[in-house]
N, C-alpha and C positions, 0 to 999 in steps of 0.2 A: 539780211537782218529784218527788213520789213515783212518778208514772207513768214518768218518765224513768229513775229508779233501778231500778224494776222491770223496765223494758225492757232496761236495760243488764245487769242480773243475768241475765235470761233469755237474752240473746244470749251472754253469757259462758258460761253453763251449756251452751248448745247447741254452742258452739265446742269446749268441753272434751269433750263427748260425742262430737263428730265426730272430734276428735284421738284420743280413746281407742279408737274403733272402727278408725281407721286404724292405730293402733299394734297392736291385736289382730290385724288382718289381716296386717300386716307380720310379726308374730311367727309367725302360722300359716304364711306363705309360707317363712319361714326354717326352721321345723321341717320342712316338707315337703321343702325342698331338702336339708337335712341328712340326713333319713331316706333320701332317694334316694341321696345320696352314700355313706352308710353301707351301704346294701344292695348298691351296686355294689362296694364294697370287700370285703364279705362274699362276694359271688359270685366275685370275683377270687381271694380266699383259698381258697375251696372248690375252685375250678378247679385251683389250684396243688397243693393237698393231693391231689386226685384224680389228677393227673398223676404226683405223687411216688409214690403208692400203686401206680399201674399200673406205674411204672418198677421199683419194688421187687419186684412180683410177677413181672415179666419177668426181672429179675435172678435171682430165686429159681428160676424155671423153667429158666433157662440153667444155673444151678449144679447143679440136680437132674439135668439131662441130661448134664452133664459128669461126674457121678459114676457114670453107667451104664457 
């Protein structure tokens, strides 16, 4: 009887550990995916800012030339 209970507890502990490991792996994948998405958004934002700055510089050059 005690051997059966011990085996049952061990199996339960092993299953819990496996599920915990799976959960940690899933969390890691979610973090990796979200970091990748965030970095893509940051790159898109940086590209837009760069384009706007370049546009403003060109507008400034044109305005300076028009003043001559």
